[in-house]
C-alpha positions as CSV (number, residue, x, y, z in Angstrom):
1,M,-0.1,0.0,0.0
2,N,1.2,3.4,-1.1
3,I,0.1,7.0,-1.1
4,F,-1.5,8.2,-4.3
5,A,-1.5,11.9,-3.2
6,N,-0.1,14.7,-0.2
7,D,-2.0,17.6,0.3
8,V,-5.3,16.7,-0.9
9,Y,-6.8,17.2,2.6
10,P,-9.9,16.9,3.2
11,A,-11.0,14.4,0.4
12,K,-14.6,13.6,0.7
13,H,-16.1,11.9,-2.7
14,M,-13.5,10.0,-5.5
15,A,-14.5,8.5,-8.7
16,F,-12.4,7.6,-11.6
17,D,-13.2,9.2,-15.0
18,D,-13.2,6.8,-18.2
19,Q,-9.2,8.3,-18.9
20,G,-8.1,6.2,-15.7
21,I,-8.1,9.7,-14.0
22,L,-8.8,10.2,-10.2
23,F,-11.2,13.0,-9.5
24,L,-12.3,14.1,-6.0
25,S,-14.1,16.6,-4.2
26,Q,-13.1,18.9,-1.7
27,T,-16.2,19.8,0.6
28,K,-15.2,22.4,2.8
29,E,-12.7,24.3,0.4
30,G,-15.6,24.1,-2.8
31,K,-13.4,22.2,-5.3
32,V,-13.1,19.5,-7.4
33,I,-9.6,18.4,-8.2
34,A,-8.0,15.6,-10.9
35,L,-5.3,14.2,-10.0
36,I,-3.0,12.6,-12.4
37,D,-0.7,9.9,-12.3
38,F,1.4,10.0,-15.7
39,N,3.8,7.5,-15.8
40,K,1.6,5.1,-13.7
41,N,4.0,4.5,-11.0
42,G,0.6,5.0,-8.4
43,E,1.5,7.9,-7.7
44,A,-0.1,11.8,-8.5
45,D,1.8,13.4,-10.7
46,E,-0.2,16.5,-10.6
47,K,-3.4,18.4,-9.2
48,V,-5.1,20.2,-11.5
49,S,-8.3,22.3,-10.4
50,I,-11.9,21.2,-12.5
51,I,-13.5,23.8,-10.3
52,F,-13.4,26.0,-6.9
53,N,-14.9,28.5,-5.4
54,H,-18.6,26.2,-5.1
55,K,-20.1,25.3,-1.5
56,A,-20.2,22.6,-0.5
57,T,-18.9,20.4,-3.7
58,H,-19.3,16.1,-2.6
59,G,-20.5,13.3,-4.9
60,L,-19.3,12.9,-8.4
61,A,-19.7,10.8,-11.3
62,F,-19.5,10.4,-15.1
63,A,-21.6,9.8,-17.6
64,K,-22.0,10.6,-21.6
65,H,-25.1,11.9,-23.4
66,N,-25.3,12.6,-26.7
67,D,-21.5,11.7,-27.5
68,N,-20.5,14.0,-24.9
69,Y,-19.1,13.5,-21.3
70,Y,-20.0,14.8,-18.5
71,L,-18.4,15.5,-15.1
72,Y,-21.8,15.8,-12.5
73,V,-21.3,17.1,-9.4
74,A,-24.3,16.7,-5.8
75,K,-23.9,19.9,-3.5
76,E,-26.1,20.9,-0.7
77,T,-28.5,21.9,-2.9
78,K,-28.1,21.4,-7.0
79,L,-26.5,19.2,-9.2
80,I,-24.2,20.5,-11.8
81,R,-22.4,18.7,-15.0
82,L,-19.8,20.6,-16.7
83,K,-18.8,19.2,-20.2
84,R,-15.6,17.9,-21.4
85,I,-14.5,20.4,-24.3
86,R,-10.9,18.5,-24.7
87,I,-9.2,15.0,-23.4
88,P,-7.1,14.5,-20.7
89,F,-9.7,17.2,-18.3
90,T,-10.6,20.4,-19.7
91,Y,-14.3,20.9,-18.5
92,G,-16.6,23.6,-19.5
93,T,-19.1,26.1,-18.0
94,P,-21.1,24.6,-14.9
95,E,-25.1,23.8,-15.9
96,T,-27.6,23.3,-13.5
97,I,-29.4,20.3,-13.7
98,I,-31.3,20.1,-10.7
99,E,-32.0,22.9,-8.2
100,N,-33.9,23.5,-4.8
101,I,-32.9,20.2,-3.4
102,P,-34.3,19.8,0.3
103,G,-31.9,20.4,3.0
104,G,-32.0,19.8,6.3
105,G,-29.2,16.6,8.3
106,H,-26.7,16.1,6.7
107,Y,-25.5,19.1,3.8
108,T,-23.6,16.9,1.6
109,R,-25.2,14.8,-1.2
110,T,-24.1,11.7,-3.1
111,I,-24.5,10.7,-6.5
112,K,-24.9,7.6,-8.7
113,I,-25.0,6.9,-12.6
């Protein structure tokens, strides 16, 4: 067992995209980052910010729709998605898919597609 990445605390939710790149949410920081292992040695070589300054980013999922590939991010009161513009990790502007998800209890939301 080894450490894949340092300095990613507090990571909350992780998901792999179709290229095998690990994405993770940092809920309190309002971020989603991608951790890339270019040389395939089991350690992240680079951290790429996908989104930042978003309140309560948590659940992550990927899905293909109409020949486009999307990253879905569950937030406290809404679900957003970002269209992948270029491989490996260039994404467009977040688009709200569902708004006004009821609050209460935990503020984190998980998504599964």
